[in-house]
C-alpha positions in Angstrom: 20.1 18.9 -1.5 19.3 15.2 -1.6 18.6 13.5 -5.0 15.9 10.8 -5.1 16.0 8.4 -8.1 13.0 6.4 -9.2 14.1 3.3 -7.2 14.4 5.3 -4.0 11.0 6.8 -4.5 9.4 3.4 -5.2 11.0 2.1 -2.0 9.6 5.0 0.0 6.2 4.3 -1.4 6.4 0.6 -0.7 7.6 1.2 2.8 4.9 3.9 3.3 7.2 6.8 4.1 7.6 10.2 2.5 10.9 11.7 1.6 11.4 15.1 3.4 12.8 17.4 0.8 15.1 16.8 -2.1 14.7 16.7 -5.9 14.3 14.2 -8.7 14.3 14.2 -12.5 11.2 15.4 -14.3 10.8 12.0 -16.1 10.7 10.1 -12.8 6.9 10.2 -13.0 7.0 8.5 -16.5 9.3 5.8 -15.1 7.1 5.3 -12.1 4.0 4.8 -14.3 5.9 2.5 -16.6 7.0 0.3 -13.7 3.6 0.3 -12.0 1.5 -0.4 -15.1 4.0 -2.9 -16.6 3.1 -5.3 -13.8 -0.4 -3.9 -13.2 -1.5 -0.8 -11.4 -1.4 -1.0 -7.6 -3.6 1.3 -5.6 -5.1 1.6 -2.2 -8.9 1.5 -1.8 -10.7 3.9 0.6 -10.9 0.9 3.0 -7.0 0.7 3.0 -6.8 -2.5 1.0 -4.1 -2.7 -1.7 -5.5 -3.8 -5.1 -3.6 -4.7 -8.2 -5.1 -4.4 -11.7 -3.4 -5.5 -14.8 -5.1 -3.6 -17.6 -5.3 -5.3 -21.0 -6.0 -2.8 -23.7 -6.8 -4.0 -27.2 -6.2 -2.1 -30.5 -10.0 -1.7 -30.9 -10.2 0.0 -27.4 -7.3 2.4 -28.4 -9.1 3.2 -31.7 -12.3 3.9 -29.9 -10.6 6.1 -27.3 -8.8 8.1 -30.0 -11.9 8.4 -32.2 -10.3 6.5 -35.0 -12.0 3.1 -34.7 -11.9 1.0 -37.8 -15.0 -0.9 -38.8 
């Protein structure tokens, strides 16, 4: 069975091909998200255009989202 590490899966995604079979570690998804969101999240719009967003989250937004906003 073929093993796909995070770098190989990122390359497959970038080159627009899908690995046929194999396995990876369960935390590959966490690594993938850390890599993608560290530089901004890249996604494809319904029109096929690649868009990169670099989310900036403040402590106040985190507090609001968690229900623990300080006044």
